[in-house]
Structures are given as C-alpha cells and as structure tokens.
C-alpha positions as CSV (number, residue, x, y, z in Angstrom):
1,M,-20.8,42.1,-4.2
2,T,-17.1,41.6,-3.7
3,H,-17.7,38.9,-1.2
4,S,-20.0,37.0,-3.6
5,I,-17.4,37.3,-6.4
6,L,-14.6,36.0,-4.2
7,R,-16.8,33.1,-3.1
8,C,-17.3,32.1,-6.7
9,V,-13.6,32.3,-7.4
10,F,-12.9,30.1,-4.3
11,I,-15.5,27.5,-5.5
12,L,-13.9,27.7,-8.9
13,F,-10.5,26.9,-7.4
14,L,-11.9,23.9,-5.6
15,V,-13.4,22.6,-8.9
16,I,-10.2,22.9,-10.8
17,N,-8.0,21.5,-8.0
18,P,-10.1,18.8,-6.3
19,L,-7.2,16.5,-5.4
20,H,-4.6,18.9,-4.0
21,A,-5.5,18.3,-0.4
22,A,-4.0,15.1,1.0
23,A,-6.3,13.0,3.0
24,N,-5.2,11.7,6.4
25,N,-4.5,8.0,6.5
26,T,-4.7,5.7,9.5
27,I,-2.9,2.4,8.8
28,L,-3.7,-0.4,11.2
29,I,-0.9,-2.9,11.2
30,L,-1.9,-6.5,12.1
31,G,1.4,-8.3,12.5
32,D,3.4,-10.8,14.5
33,S,6.9,-10.5,16.2
34,L,8.4,-9.1,12.9
35,S,6.4,-6.0,13.4
36,A,6.1,-6.0,17.2
37,A,9.8,-5.2,17.7
38,Y,10.5,-8.6,19.3
39,G,13.6,-8.5,21.4
40,L,13.9,-4.7,21.1
41,K,12.4,-1.6,22.6
42,Q,9.3,-0.4,20.8
43,E,11.0,2.8,19.7
44,Q,13.7,0.8,18.0
45,G,11.2,-1.2,15.8
46,W,10.6,-0.5,12.2
47,V,7.0,0.7,12.8
48,Q,8.0,3.4,15.2
49,L,10.9,4.4,13.0
50,L,8.6,4.7,10.0
51,Q,6.2,6.8,12.0
52,D,9.1,9.1,13.0
53,K,9.9,9.4,9.3
54,Y,6.4,10.3,8.4
55,D,6.3,12.9,11.2
56,A,9.6,14.4,10.1
57,K,8.3,14.8,6.5
58,Q,5.0,16.1,7.9
59,R,3.0,13.4,6.1
60,P,-0.5,12.9,7.4
61,I,-0.1,9.2,8.1
62,N,-0.8,7.6,11.4
63,L,0.4,4.0,12.1
64,V,-1.4,2.0,14.6
65,N,0.7,-1.0,15.5
66,A,-1.6,-3.8,16.7
67,S,1.1,-6.5,16.2
68,I,1.7,-9.1,18.9
69,S,4.6,-11.5,19.1
70,G,3.4,-15.1,18.4
71,E,0.2,-13.8,16.8
72,T,-1.7,-16.1,14.4
73,T,-4.3,-15.3,11.8
74,G,-7.0,-16.8,14.1
75,G,-5.8,-14.7,17.1
76,A,-5.9,-11.5,15.0
77,L,-9.4,-12.4,13.7
78,R,-10.7,-12.5,17.3
79,R,-9.3,-9.0,18.0
80,L,-10.1,-7.3,14.7
81,D,-13.7,-6.1,15.4
82,A,-12.6,-4.2,18.5
83,L,-9.6,-2.7,16.7
84,L,-11.7,-1.5,13.8
85,E,-14.2,0.1,16.1
86,Q,-11.5,1.8,18.2
87,Y,-9.2,3.2,15.5
88,Q,-11.5,3.3,12.4
89,P,-8.5,2.9,10.1
90,T,-8.5,3.9,6.4
91,H,-6.1,1.1,5.6
92,V,-5.3,-2.3,7.2
93,L,-2.0,-4.0,6.6
94,I,-1.9,-7.7,7.4
95,E,1.5,-9.2,8.1
96,L,0.5,-12.6,9.5
97,G,0.7,-16.3,8.7
98,A,4.3,-17.1,9.8
99,N,3.2,-18.6,13.2
100,D,0.4,-20.5,11.5
101,G,3.0,-22.1,9.3
102,L,5.6,-22.7,12.0
103,R,2.9,-24.5,14.1
104,G,1.9,-26.6,11.1
105,F,-1.7,-25.3,11.0
106,P,-3.7,-26.3,7.9
107,I,-3.1,-24.0,5.0
108,T,-6.8,-23.9,4.2
109,K,-7.6,-22.7,7.7
110,M,-5.0,-19.9,7.4
111,Q,-6.5,-18.9,4.0
112,A,-10.0,-18.7,5.5
113,N,-8.7,-16.6,8.4
114,L,-6.8,-14.2,6.1
115,T,-9.9,-13.9,3.9
116,A,-12.1,-13.1,6.9
117,L,-9.6,-10.5,8.1
118,I,-9.6,-8.7,4.8
119,E,-13.4,-8.9,4.3
120,K,-14.1,-7.5,7.8
121,S,-11.7,-4.7,7.1
122,Q,-13.2,-3.9,3.7
123,A,-16.6,-4.0,5.3
124,A,-15.4,-1.2,7.6
125,D,-14.4,0.8,4.5
126,A,-10.7,0.2,4.9
127,Q,-8.3,-0.5,2.0
128,T,-6.4,-3.7,2.6
129,A,-2.9,-5.0,1.9
130,L,-1.7,-8.6,2.5
131,M,2.0,-9.3,2.9
132,E,3.4,-12.4,1.4
133,I,5.1,-14.6,4.0
134,Y,7.9,-17.2,3.7
135,I,8.7,-19.9,6.2
136,P,12.0,-21.9,6.6
137,P,12.7,-24.5,3.9
138,N,12.9,-27.3,6.5
139,Y,9.2,-27.7,6.3
140,G,9.6,-29.2,2.9
141,P,9.4,-27.7,-0.6
142,R,5.8,-28.8,-1.2
143,Y,4.4,-27.3,2.0
144,S,6.5,-24.2,1.7
145,K,5.3,-23.5,-1.8
146,M,1.7,-24.1,-1.0
147,F,2.1,-21.9,2.1
148,T,3.6,-18.9,0.2
149,D,1.3,-19.3,-2.8
150,S,-1.7,-18.9,-0.5
151,F,-1.1,-15.2,0.0
152,A,-1.3,-14.4,-3.7
153,S,-4.4,-16.5,-4.0
154,V,-6.1,-14.7,-1.1
155,S,-5.0,-11.3,-2.4
156,E,-6.5,-11.9,-5.8
157,A,-9.7,-13.4,-4.5
158,T,-10.3,-10.4,-2.2
159,D,-8.9,-7.6,-4.5
160,S,-6.4,-6.8,-1.8
161,H,-3.0,-5.3,-2.5
162,L,-0.2,-7.9,-2.3
163,M,3.0,-6.8,-0.6
164,P,6.4,-8.5,-0.9
165,F,7.9,-10.1,2.2
166,F,9.8,-7.2,3.8
167,V,12.4,-9.3,5.6
168,L,14.1,-10.8,2.5
169,K,16.8,-8.1,2.4
170,V,18.0,-8.9,5.9
171,A,17.2,-12.6,6.3
172,G,20.2,-14.9,6.3
173,K,22.6,-12.1,7.2
174,S,24.0,-12.9,10.6
175,E,25.0,-9.3,11.3
176,L,21.4,-8.2,10.8
177,M,19.6,-11.0,12.8
178,Q,19.2,-11.7,16.4
179,N,20.7,-14.8,18.0
180,D,17.7,-17.0,17.1
181,N,18.3,-16.2,13.4
182,L,14.6,-15.6,13.0
183,H,14.1,-12.0,14.1
184,P,15.9,-8.9,12.6
185,N,18.0,-7.0,15.1
186,K,18.3,-3.3,15.9
187,T,20.7,-2.7,13.0
188,A,18.2,-4.2,10.6
189,Q,15.2,-2.1,11.6
190,P,16.1,1.1,9.6
191,I,16.5,-1.2,6.5
192,L,13.0,-2.6,7.2
193,R,11.7,0.9,7.7
194,D,12.9,2.1,4.4
195,E,11.7,-1.0,2.6
196,M,8.2,-0.5,4.1
197,Y,8.3,3.2,3.4
198,N,8.6,2.5,-0.3
199,T,6.1,-0.4,-0.2
200,I,3.5,1.5,1.6
201,N,3.9,4.5,-0.7
202,Q,3.2,2.2,-3.6
203,W,0.1,0.9,-1.9
204,L,-1.3,4.3,-1.0
205,N,-0.6,5.7,-4.5
206,K,-2.4,2.7,-6.0
207,D,-5.5,3.2,-3.7
208,S,-5.5,6.9,-4.4
209,G,-5.8,6.2,-8.1
210,R,-8.5,3.7,-7.5
211,V,-10.6,6.2,-5.5
212,K,-10.1,8.8,-8.2
213,H,-11.2,6.4,-10.9
214,S,-14.3,5.4,-8.9
215,A,-15.3,9.0,-8.5
216,Q,-14.9,9.7,-12.2
217,A,-16.8,6.6,-13.1
218,L,-19.7,7.8,-10.8
219,K,-19.7,11.2,-12.5
220,I,-19.8,9.6,-16.0
221,T,-22.7,7.4,-14.9
222,R,-24.6,10.4,-13.7
223,L,-24.0,12.1,-17.0
224,R,-25.4,9.1,-18.9
225,N,-28.5,9.0,-16.7
226,K,-29.1,12.7,-17.1
227,H,-28.6,12.8,-20.9
228,P,-29.7,9.5,-22.3
229,N,-30.0,11.0,-25.8
230,K,-26.4,12.2,-25.8
231,Q,-24.7,8.8,-25.3
232,K,-22.6,8.8,-28.5
233,L,-21.2,12.3,-27.9
234,I,-20.3,11.4,-24.3
235,D,-18.7,8.1,-25.4
236,F,-16.6,10.1,-27.9
237,F,-15.1,12.3,-25.2
238,I,-14.6,9.3,-22.9
239,N,-12.8,7.3,-25.6
240,T,-10.6,10.2,-26.6
241,R,-9.9,11.0,-22.9
242,T,-11.0,14.6,-23.2
243,I,-14.2,14.6,-21.3
244,A,-14.6,17.3,-18.8
245,I,-15.2,15.2,-15.7
246,E,-16.0,18.3,-13.6
247,V,-18.7,19.5,-16.0
248,G,-21.4,18.9,-13.4
249,M,-19.5,21.1,-10.9
250,W,-19.2,23.8,-13.6
251,R,-23.0,23.7,-14.1
252,S,-23.5,24.1,-10.3
253,L,-21.0,27.0,-10.3
254,V,-22.8,28.8,-13.1
255,A,-26.1,28.4,-11.3
256,H,-24.6,29.7,-8.0
257,C,-22.9,32.7,-9.6
258,H,-25.7,33.6,-12.1
259,G,-27.2,37.0,-11.2
260,V,-24.3,38.1,-9.0
261,A,-23.6,41.8,-9.8
262,G,-20.5,42.1,-12.0
263,V,-20.4,38.3,-12.9
264,E,-21.9,37.2,-16.2
265,S,-22.8,33.5,-16.4
266,S,-21.6,33.5,-20.0
267,N,-18.1,34.0,-18.7
268,L,-18.4,30.8,-16.6
269,S,-19.3,28.4,-19.4
270,I,-17.9,24.9,-19.5
271,P,-14.2,25.0,-20.4
272,T,-13.5,25.5,-24.1
273,I,-11.2,22.5,-24.4
274,N,-14.4,20.6,-24.9
275,P,-16.6,23.1,-26.6
276,S,-19.1,20.5,-27.9
277,L,-20.0,19.7,-24.3
278,N,-21.6,23.2,-23.9
279,S,-24.4,22.0,-26.2
280,I,-25.0,19.0,-24.0
281,F,-25.6,21.0,-20.9
282,S,-27.1,24.1,-22.4
283,S,-30.6,22.9,-21.9
C-alpha cells in the first residue's frame, strides 16, 4: 500500500515539474579557420575553451568541433551526412561562408549550400543556427552588402536562428589578431569564448521555449479533439492563459491511483485554479 501511494506521489511530482530536468545538448559546429583554432593549439581555441567552461559549470552540453581551416559551404555540405550520422547532434551551428566570399564564389550558390546544410540538419531533428559573416570591404560595398545580407535571408527562409558575427569585438585590434590580420590570436580566444557562451545560451533558451510551446500546442489540440462540444470553454482558458496544460496527465494520475487503499480519487481532482475544467473531464 505504502509503495503504491509513494508511486502516485512520484508521478504527481513529475506532472507538476515536467521541465526541471535539463536535456543533454550536443552541438555540432560546422566552421572554418575562425573556429578551427587556426595558428593555435586546439586547446587554445575558443571551442575547447567554451567546452572547458561548460564542464566547469557542469552543464550538459557537448561541443563537437567539425570545423576545418579553409572550409567552404560546399565542402561542409559534402561532409554533413556522415557527421550527422556519427554524432546525432541536437543542434547544428553553421559558421561558414567567409571562404566562399574570399574566393569570389557566386552568392546564389553559397545561399543554396547554406540552405541545404540547414535543411539536412533539420531533417535529422537538429535545431539550427546560422552565423552572419562579414568579409573585408575591399570586395566593394555592393558585393559585401549582398554577401552579408544573404545570411539573414537564409535564416528567415529556413526558420533558423541567426547569430551575430562573433569576431567583431576583436577584429581590427592588432593586439588581438595574428600577423595576417585575419585570424584572432591566443589572447582573443577567451573573448570569443565568452561571446559565444552568451550567444549560444540565447539560442538554447529560444529553442527550449519553442519545444515547450510545441508540446503545449499538441496537448491543446488533443483537448479539442477529445471534447469538440467544449470549444468555447477551452478557448476561454487559453485566451486568459489559465488553462491547465497538464490536465490530461492529471486524468491519467487519477485513473492510476483510483482504488489504491488509503487514496481517494476525489482528492486528486484537477487543480482548483481552474475549477470549471473539472466539469469538462468529469465524464
């Protein structure tokens, strides 16, 4: 008897606190030399520094750095299927396009490749982020603007999160750049780490809210399908933001605990903050 009661209490705790457990995130980073620690040791690059920070904070985030110096959008596209199969990431971060621009590749081809990278990742159930990239102004204002604007266009068309270019805080500062004035040096890497820590946090929080919203929408749809004659009442609680989203879970809990010695199902009714909902599900 005691075991059954405790089991009901445990289920009840899960119903009330469904989002307390943090999900593990595997982030696949598709980048070029800016993320591949060009001119540095791998442990000095921002990606490894960020992983060290996650580990120190005991955050369940695993970074898979698939970045290659000199990588283009086309090269990454040829590698992507194998990477998705090997690592099965929950998130894919695309930091590519600079080498396409520096080599003067057609912008339309770069856009098509970025779109394909995102669509393949999304088809593998990964959330996607696309980083906005800038190229040196000596390519001319028209080409430079068309190039940079491409990332916002692709992001919007694919419903992918758009990230700001993470090198802007160090670019142009000689003390933070290598001799080629293109790649951040060792001193700049912690700055890039902290910039990406904040940027990735915003991305993960946004996707967490999106997942929660999708789950709630599914539950509401099920409520509508189950009780077609109660649409107005359901709409009332949705519009006033007081609907008990977990009401279906409560119903299951009552069914599970009903008849357990010492537990009365009347004590497990739907929460009284929405008393009218009891009448919806009493039948």
